[in-house]
Steps between C-alpha positions, in 0.01 A plus 500: 500500500181351360263776385196329648327612820411217736183586693351336809260565785595395852364461849704320764705334226832476682523119486623489139542868409875507563560205267262644244665844490849349493398324179394832343813713537557512122171681440497879473199531727296292741175671598353389833154618605463401866159473665578543869771251590567462873801270468840604356386503135570873463843471661598224259374699201706808588822296495487477119598805294282407202181476708241777469290466816145633526235450769124523489173318570405162359256565215427140411756290316416626152496873579802473732710330234381743234604788725844345551535469122409868457792596727761336276731717291556244222236413243565128537417351839533154651242433772638287781394391847730532799523121534615449140879535463621508141739236372825593328372321188191721479704815560740398225203445269361846581838658426495357149134521408378742232172631638229548239217750498155346535638197683441362849756260643397200708728331750463153650464513877632198688309474829653351814354363823735379774783580254356235268422592140132412458408351162141399581172659614499725193809682625717396207558622244373846590565785257427858604536830314768692685692710246318772305516856375313722745409739220300219339333326794484458877322295766121490520305623805427155647530494879632141484620280213617809313632468145690705247250615237571323174285718274613417146865446591682183405690292756832323499643255752839558660728196519606513865272490807475687827498317832202561726513418871125444516445354848723372778247341733133450582486838675585673172197340336272606784630856488444527126151348523401758762629791291374394158159376617435831673591695187284270287196541727538877519537530123197285413267596787154575363617417146529122514283241672631236738368237740622231737431236235694695238793547738517128582451384141755743353752412769464126450527533124813715530666234717400230250629706209835570666561160659355267234470683169817708542703215648547621856508137613830460316674752727449325832456714810552828317242412235239418765564818698481721191177332384345509847555872536387567144169344602488667840582841356215469250255397773603784729472771235144395411401471866632850565313632196180334617545653845562849364198477270282400795619723782717789379 
């Protein structure tokens, strides 16, 4: 068994959870902190003997993930999302790796849309810190766009990637925009200024950046959809912030 605790937060994550947990059977412990699932996420989790299941409120992404990390029994933890099954190559690498104190390990995340590996729109290559010693660091308190705190730790890239089932359809983009824009507006209400002009300008620039500067046009339909919703999501979050600053 690999003496690393895999940690994740879940809510209605049944779509890929089975595949994800099946890929983690060689790990001593998989910590799941569930935030009120109403599908069969909990039932799937209890099928695996190495899963340590906990439930509680959503505290924001940063604090929720930090809490999940605190529940692990091993010092070394690998943070994973429920839609990110591990490859055999990465597991083999983790079995052989000699973990060093004072080091954070980054993994490349390969993002998919419509089962197509997206290599445009700034989605590739994407390296994220996922493996670290919880005695040395943890996640910050950010409500969204949380990150592992680097402090003065050095980082090292792992050789093999994880696969990320980012989005399956347009509805997935709309659902994420609604959730993340609301969290953004709540977090920055009264602290950051916004306006209709700012919302439109930021949204248009984000589309231009993703579709033109980041090569979204090279990826056909998928590139356009990703860039369109990158722009729309930016517009919506600033409109919501403007509304909350005015009326709430």
